[in-house]
N, C-alpha and C positions, 0 to 999 in steps of 0.2 A: 665746559671743557670739550664735550662732544661736538658742540656747535663750532668751536674754533677748529677742531680736528677736521670736521666735514668741509669747512671753508678752505682749509689748507689742502685737503685732498682734491677738491674741485679745482683749485688754482693749479695744483701740480699736474692734474690730468689735462687741463687746458694748455699749459705750457708744453707738455709732452706731445700733444696733438699738433700744436703749432710748430714745434721743432721738427716733427716727422714730416709735416706738410712742406716746410721750407726745404728740408733735405731732399724730398722727392722732387720738388720744383727745380732745385739746383742740379739734381741728377738728370732730369729731363732736358735741361738746357745745355748739357755737355755736347759739343759738336767736335767730331774728330775730322782730320784732314781728308779722309776718304768719303765723307758724306757730302751730298749735293747741297751747295749753298748758293742760291741764286742771288747775284749781285746787281742785276739790272732787269727790271720787269717791264721796261718800255716796249710797246708793240711797234718796234722799228727794226730795220735791218741791223743797225748798230747794237740795239738791245738784244736781238736774237744772237748776234755774233758773241756777245758777252756770255749768254747762256750756254752757247757751244763751248766756250772756254771753261765755264764752270763744270760742265759735264766731264770734259776731258781731264780737267785738273783732279777731280774726284777719283777717276780711274787711275791716273798716273800716281796719285798718292797711295792708293791701295797696293799697286804693284811695287812701287819704290820702297815702302815700309816693309813689306813681306820679303822682297828679294834682299834688301839690306840686312834684315834680321837673319835670313838664311845664310848669307855670306859671312856675317860676323861669327856665326856658330862654327863655320869651317875655319875661319881665321884663328879662332881661339884654340881649336884642336890641332891645327897645323900652321903655326905662326910664320914659319920660314918658307914654306912652299905651298901655301894655301891656293895660290893661283894655278897650280898644276893639278888640283883635284878636279875630277871629271864633272862633278856637280856644282862647281863654283861658277857663278854667273858673271861673265865678262862684259856682256852687252848692256847698254843703257836703253831704257824704254822711253822713247820720245816720239810718240805718234803725232801726226798733224802738227809739225813744228810751225812756229809763228811766221816762218818764211813763206808759208802758204798765203799769208795775207801781207800785202804791201801796205803797212799802216798809214803812211802819208797819203796813199791813194784812197783807201776807204774812209779816211777821216772826213772827206768831202761828200760822202754819200748820205746826206741829210736833207731835210725839208727846206733848210735855209740856203742851200746852194742852188745857183742857177747858171745859165750860160755865161752871163756877164761876170759874176763873182768868181766863177771857176777859172777865168783867164788869169786872174791875179793869184788865186789860191794855188794853182798848179804850175805857175810860171817858175822857171829856174834858169839861172845863168848858164848852166851846163846842158840845158835841153834846147835843141834847135828844131822845133817842130810846132805845128799848129795844134791848138787844143779845141776839141769838140766835146761838149757836155750836154747830155739829155737826161731828163728825169721827170717823173710825175710827182716827185717830192715825198713819196711814201713807199712804193713797192718796187719801182724799177729805176735803175741808175746805169748810165752808159757813158764811159769816158774813153776818148780816143786821143792818142798823140800821133799826128799825121806828118810824115816827112816824105821826101822824094824816094827814099829807099824802102821804107816799110811803114806799116800802121800797127801800133800797139793798142790793144783794146782791153778794157777792164769793165766787166759788167756784174751787176748784183741784182738779184730778185728776192723779194721777201713776200711770203704769204702769211698774212695776219691770222687767218682762220686756222691754218695748220701750224702756225708758229715755226716756220721752216724757212731756210734760205738756200740759195745757190750763188756761188761766186765763181767767176770764170776769168781767166787771163789768157789772151791769145795774141798772136802776131800774124800779120799778113805781109807777105813779100812775093813779088812777081806773080800776084794773083792767087797764091796758095796760102791758105790759112792753117795755122798750127795752134792747137790748144796747148799752151804752156803748162797750165795747171787749172784744176777746178776743185771745188769743195762744196759738198752738199750736206746739210744738217737737217734732219727730219725728225719731228716728234711723233712717236707712235703711241696712241692711247694717252693715258694720263702720266705714265712714269717711265716710259722707255724711249730710246733714241737710236737712230741709225745715222752713221756718218760715213762718207766715202770721198776719197780724192783719187788721183791717178794711181797712187801706189799703196793706199791703205784703205781698209774697210773695218768698221767697228759697229758692234751692237752692244748696248748697255741698258740694264734695267734696274730701277730703284724701287724700294718699297715706300709705304706711307710715312716712314720715319726718315726718309731721304738716305737710307743706307743701301749700298749696292747689293742687289740680289744675285746678279750674274752679268757677265760680259764675255765677249770674244772679240779680239782685235788681231788682225793679221797684216803684215807689211810685206809687199811683193819684192822679190829679187829679179824676177823675169816677167815681162809683159806689163800691161797696165790696164786699169779700168778706164772706161770711156763715158762721155756724156750720153752716149746712146743707151747706156744702162742706167739712166737717171732714175732716182727715187723721189725727186722733187716734183710737186710740193708734198706729196704723200704717196704711199705705195700700198698696193693690195697684195703684193708679194709677201710670203711668209719670211720675215727677217730674223735671222739667228745665226748659229755657227755655220750651217750649210750655205747661207747666203754670203757670209764673210769669206768662206773658203771655196767659193764656187769655181775658181780657176784650178783647184787641185793643190793639195798641200805642198807638192814638190816645187811649186812656183813661188813659194814664200820664203823669206829669210828668217822670220820669227813669228810666233803665234802665242798670244797670251789668252788664257781662258780661266774664268773664275766661276765655279759652280759649287753649291752646297758647302761653302766655306773653305774650299780648296783652290789655290791658284796653281795652274799648270803652265809652266814656262817651257816652250819648245823653240829651239833655234838650231841652225846649221852653220853658225859663224866659224866654227873650227873644223868643219868637215861633215862627218855624219850627223844626222839628227840626234839631238839629245832631249830628253823629256824629264823635267824636274817638277815634282809636286811639293807644294808648301801649304801646310795646314794653318789657317788663320788663327786657330786657338793657341798654337805654339808661340805666337808673337803678339798676342792680344794686348799686352801692356804697352807695346811700342806705339800703338795708335793714340795713347793718352800721354805721350811724352815721357814715359817711364822706361828707363833702360834696364 
């Protein structure tokens, strides 16, 4: 009888350990929308661009979930006039919109494209201009649409060692060149990133579990950042909140900062600056799809 009992006890212990192990593995596999999930590991410009989107998507998810939870609390407490509450957030967080990238343009920035194939790839019945395409197939791409009136130029550079890129769109007319837009994405160390365009700067850091540790993102309402302030392919400058807000807070339309589990939303869309703090712990279940 004792032998049977011992066998049963051993079997029960084994099953209990197995169950705990499986539960722990399932817990470790949980990925929330605000965690960094790399979708493309190719060491190419296109691959790096995808990683840029992954980084920004994680930050956007963090802000969206917390601000949505914050607003819903206000809506419940004041269902008829919630939008008049001073701490109700009316603005949407959309940094670095996809408009920064002309997708049909960069789709040809690959090792398979050359001057000859570019003529067909970029040809369009509505485009009346000559096409010029130059590339080393890996790190530099230059596309021009040349007409009698002006020249539109799209260029991209990728640095494999730094896993960083710069994309620039410019137009030249009457001998004068204008930078229409530029975007730089730079990896700093193992788990931090800096991003800048003409109107937005951002710094974001993750931990070993791909969770956001901190970020600061500011969108300008006056002035603009320039390619002269380039951080590509890497930067020795200390990048953080001070770098993001180097033009002065008064020049920005909105600023989002996340530190020590607290999101600070600042904007002046309705006049005076307002600052709203949202504690991540208050809306923790929302990240797991639980309302």
